[in-house]
KEMAR-177118 format. One line per 5 residues: their letters; for each residue x, y, z of C-alpha. Coordinates in nm, 4 decimals. Layout:
<pagus>
a> X,Y,Z | ...
</pagus>
This chain:
<pagus>
mrrfe> 0.0000,0.0000,0.0000 | 0.1383,0.3438,-0.0875 | 0.1770,0.5844,0.2024 | -0.0872,0.8453,0.2778 | -0.0582,1.1537,0.4960
fhdpi> -0.2846,1.0789,0.7915 | -0.1300,1.3314,1.0295 | -0.3064,1.6678,1.0262 | -0.1305,1.9338,1.2357 | -0.3994,2.1983,1.1694
ldhqq> -0.6887,2.0848,1.3885 | -0.9328,2.3354,1.2416 | -0.8865,2.1741,0.8998 | -0.9336,1.8110,1.0050 | -1.2578,1.7475,0.8206
ahser> -1.1303,1.8864,0.4900 | -0.8101,1.6854,0.5351 | -1.0125,1.3665,0.5999 | -1.2222,1.4225,0.2889 | -0.9053,1.4455,0.0796
vdaql> -0.7666,1.1240,0.2296 | -1.0999,0.9449,0.1755 | -1.0863,1.0434,-0.1914 | -0.7254,0.9235,-0.2228 | -0.8131,0.5896,-0.0659
gyrid> -1.1240,0.5496,-0.2812 | -1.3961,0.5619,-0.0169 | -1.7533,0.6217,-0.1413 | -1.8838,0.7370,0.1961 | -2.1042,1.0265,0.0835
lielg> -2.2724,0.8104,-0.1805 | -2.3408,0.5255,0.0629 | -2.4695,0.7496,0.3411 | -2.6938,0.9358,0.0965 | -2.8370,0.6037,-0.0223
lrrla> -2.9114,0.4978,0.3353 | -3.0769,0.8303,0.4083 | -3.2944,0.8128,0.0965 | -3.4036,0.4595,0.1779 | -3.4925,0.5571,0.5329
hvmnp> -3.6820,0.8663,0.4161 | -3.8880,0.6624,0.1694 | -3.9783,0.4166,0.4444 | -4.0534,0.6878,0.6995 | -4.0767,1.0452,0.5622
egdir> -4.1643,1.1774,0.9075 | -3.8552,1.0269,1.0669 | -3.5216,1.1888,1.1399 | -3.1608,1.1117,1.2296 | -3.2577,0.9644,1.5656
swgrm> -3.5179,0.7252,1.4274 | -3.4007,0.6260,1.0777 | -3.1017,0.4162,1.1836 | -3.3054,0.2266,1.4427 | -3.5746,0.1596,1.1837
lhdda> -3.3294,0.0161,0.9309 | -3.1072,-0.1776,1.1698 | -3.3221,-0.3590,1.4253 | -3.3305,-0.0729,1.6774 | -2.9517,-0.0232,1.6733
qtwvg> -2.8613,0.3466,1.6602 | -2.6584,0.3768,1.3410 | -2.7079,0.7528,1.2862 | -2.8417,0.7225,0.9324 | -2.8855,1.0735,0.7952
lnpkt> -2.6057,1.2243,1.0013 | -2.3468,1.4220,0.8072 | -2.0403,1.1969,0.7570 | -1.8250,1.4827,0.8845 | -1.9943,1.4393,1.2209
lltpy> -2.0340,1.0617,1.2027 | -1.6682,0.9756,1.1378 | -1.3552,1.0394,1.3433 | -1.1039,1.2509,1.1468 | -0.7798,1.0866,1.0361
geldr> -0.5753,1.3395,1.2309 | -0.7476,1.2335,1.5506 | -0.6957,0.8648,1.4737 | -0.3301,0.9381,1.4072 | -0.3030,1.1107,1.7448
mcqlv> -0.4526,0.8043,1.9139 | -0.1838,0.5869,1.7551 | 0.0829,0.8264,1.8751 | -0.0446,0.8000,2.2320 | -0.0936,0.4200,2.2182
pptpn> 0.1718,0.3037,1.9704 | 0.0576,-0.0134,1.7890 | 0.2862,-0.3092,1.8562 | 0.4092,-0.5735,1.6086 | 0.1398,-0.8390,1.5653
gqwvd> -0.0794,-0.6573,1.8172 | -0.4585,-0.6584,1.8153 | -0.6818,-0.3508,1.7959 | -1.0621,-0.3688,1.8105 | -1.2791,-0.0755,1.6990
lgaay> -1.6305,-0.0919,1.8478 | -1.8632,0.0943,1.6150 | -1.6038,0.1144,1.3399 | -1.8204,0.2512,1.0568 | -1.5933,0.2310,0.7473
grlaf> -1.2798,0.1154,0.9293 | -1.0704,0.4269,0.8680 | -0.8568,0.3382,1.1702 | -0.7163,0.0343,0.9885 | -0.5293,0.2552,0.7433
vlndh> -0.3778,0.4690,1.0180 | -0.2719,0.1590,1.2114 | -0.1111,0.0170,0.8991 | 0.0848,0.3389,0.8582 | 0.2199,0.3156,1.2139
eptth> 0.2743,-0.0625,1.2331 | 0.1840,-0.2794,0.9304 | 0.1776,-0.6041,1.1297 | -0.0891,-0.4876,1.3760 | -0.4223,-0.6695,1.3345
ftgve> -0.7401,-0.4626,1.3111 | -1.0956,-0.5829,1.3745 | -1.3767,-0.3344,1.3321 | -1.7251,-0.4144,1.4587 | -2.0079,-0.2415,1.2724
cvrer> -2.3775,-0.3218,1.2274 | -2.4423,-0.1454,0.8937 | -2.3767,-0.3867,0.6087 | -2.3068,-0.1167,0.3496 | -2.0328,0.0338,0.5655
vnegn> -1.8790,-0.3067,0.6354 | -1.8738,-0.4007,0.2669 | -1.7153,-0.0707,0.1665 | -1.4427,-0.0895,0.4292 | -1.3546,-0.4490,0.3431
rlfet> -1.3491,-0.3605,-0.0271 | -1.0831,-0.0980,0.0354 | -0.8824,-0.3207,0.2698 | -0.8571,-0.5677,-0.0172 | -0.7825,-0.2955,-0.2711
hgltr> -0.4915,-0.1617,-0.0654 | -0.3624,-0.4983,0.0549 | -0.4476,-0.4644,0.4231 | -0.4498,-0.8386,0.4883 | -0.4543,-0.7945,0.8665
arlvl> -0.7651,-0.5737,0.8673 | -1.1295,-0.6761,0.8598 | -1.4714,-0.5363,0.9358 | -1.7322,-0.7718,1.0814 | -2.1071,-0.7223,1.0654
qdltr> -2.2273,-0.7345,1.4242 | -2.4655,-0.5533,1.6581 | -2.2697,-0.4665,1.9729 | -2.5881,-0.4554,2.1789 | -2.6771,-0.8238,2.1361
ddfql> -2.6470,-1.0328,2.4505 | -2.4755,-1.3132,2.2613 | -2.1910,-1.0927,2.1333 | -1.8594,-1.1517,2.3094 | -1.5731,-0.9078,2.2767
pwadc> -1.2536,-1.0551,2.1328 | -0.9260,-1.0022,2.3134 | -0.7212,-0.6997,2.2052 | -0.4315,-0.4819,2.3117 | -0.6418,-0.1729,2.2530
yliyd> -1.0147,-0.1051,2.2238 | -1.1652,0.2053,2.0659 | -1.5199,0.2797,2.1808 | -1.7609,0.5613,2.0952 | -2.1008,0.6816,2.2142
ygrls> -2.2514,0.4237,1.9794 | -2.5923,0.3746,2.1402 | -2.7940,0.4101,2.4575 | -2.6322,0.4287,2.8003 | -2.7475,0.0725,2.8695
hlrwt> -2.5586,-0.0452,2.5602 | -2.2387,0.1252,2.6715 | -2.2760,-0.0277,3.0169 | -2.3055,-0.3719,2.8573 | -1.9888,-0.3211,2.6559
maqlq> -1.7987,-0.1903,2.9577 | -1.9087,-0.4921,3.1616 | -1.7617,-0.7179,2.8936 | -1.4367,-0.5226,2.8967 | -1.4183,-0.5540,3.2732
nlagl> -1.4553,-0.9308,3.2421 | -1.1491,-0.9312,3.0132 | -0.9397,-0.7221,3.2500 | -0.7958,-1.0242,3.4291 | -0.6583,-1.1763,3.1093
grfhv> -0.3856,-0.9202,3.0500 | -0.3014,-0.5585,2.9875 | -0.4918,-0.3431,2.7416 | -0.5779,0.0176,2.6608 | -0.9214,0.1685,2.6063
iarge> -0.9622,0.4806,2.3946 | -1.3004,0.6408,2.4643 | -1.4428,0.9051,2.2299 | -1.7608,1.0853,2.3375 | -1.8865,1.2508,2.6523
tirsl> -2.1181,0.9681,2.7618 | -1.8635,0.6871,2.7447 | -1.5940,0.9008,2.9064 | -1.8243,0.9947,3.1938 | -1.9316,0.6330,3.2359
idyah> -1.5713,0.5166,3.2655 | -1.4703,0.8009,3.4975 | -1.7554,0.7445,3.7421 | -1.8326,0.3718,3.7198 | -1.5107,0.1947,3.6182
pwlfl> -1.2279,0.2725,3.8608 | -1.0402,-0.0359,3.7370 | -0.9444,0.1719,3.4333 | -0.6765,0.4351,3.4898 | -0.6760,0.7604,3.2945
rhqeh> -0.3521,0.7923,3.0980 | -0.4212,1.0874,2.8709 | -0.7047,1.3265,2.7957 | -0.7710,1.5211,2.4777 | -1.0606,1.7462,2.3837
rfsvy> -1.2590,1.4675,2.2130 | -1.1174,1.1450,2.3574 | -0.9437,0.9938,2.6586 | -0.6941,0.7088,2.6871 | -0.7295,0.4559,2.9708
anfv> -0.5463,0.1396,3.0703 | -0.6272,-0.1502,3.3012 | -0.2803,-0.1265,3.4546 | -0.0863,0.1435,3.6386
</pagus>
């Protein structure tokens, strides 16, 4: 895979920078999100961003209709995460609510042997991300179609987990309970992006130690 410039030193320009990188990689994000929005609007013209995703995806909040600039984490921010938690050779990263799997490309830039698993419950996003992984030869990256809120879903082991405000508070509590069950198996980091998940960790999960805090995300670890 040829190298791309994922680092963006000008924070105010992150979204424009991410759009350029998406175009270089070949992502068709705007087209796919527009198609999802149109489908949802036809099915429920009176709906909106908060209801369309749940209607299409078995009550999972997938934010159909949300501007991709708001939906997706900018590449510059993903690059900063990898600076703070450097990927290790043959390590494992799991992205919970991965959308199109942008993180896989940033990980590959930092450490090509790191394995990436993205969990996403929108089939169109999963298919698009996997298409580009194959196009660019990211053999250690994959997106899996899975609803994180299902009781029968078990988190895989990883060196680092990235988690967003992907659903209701009860859903985030379920995911955090699973992470806590894995805490005795070894050391790992958790990168939390979003006010709800950060507050939940800070107030209800003292077994995670805050390592670093940025404006939009915080880095935790289950070890001192």
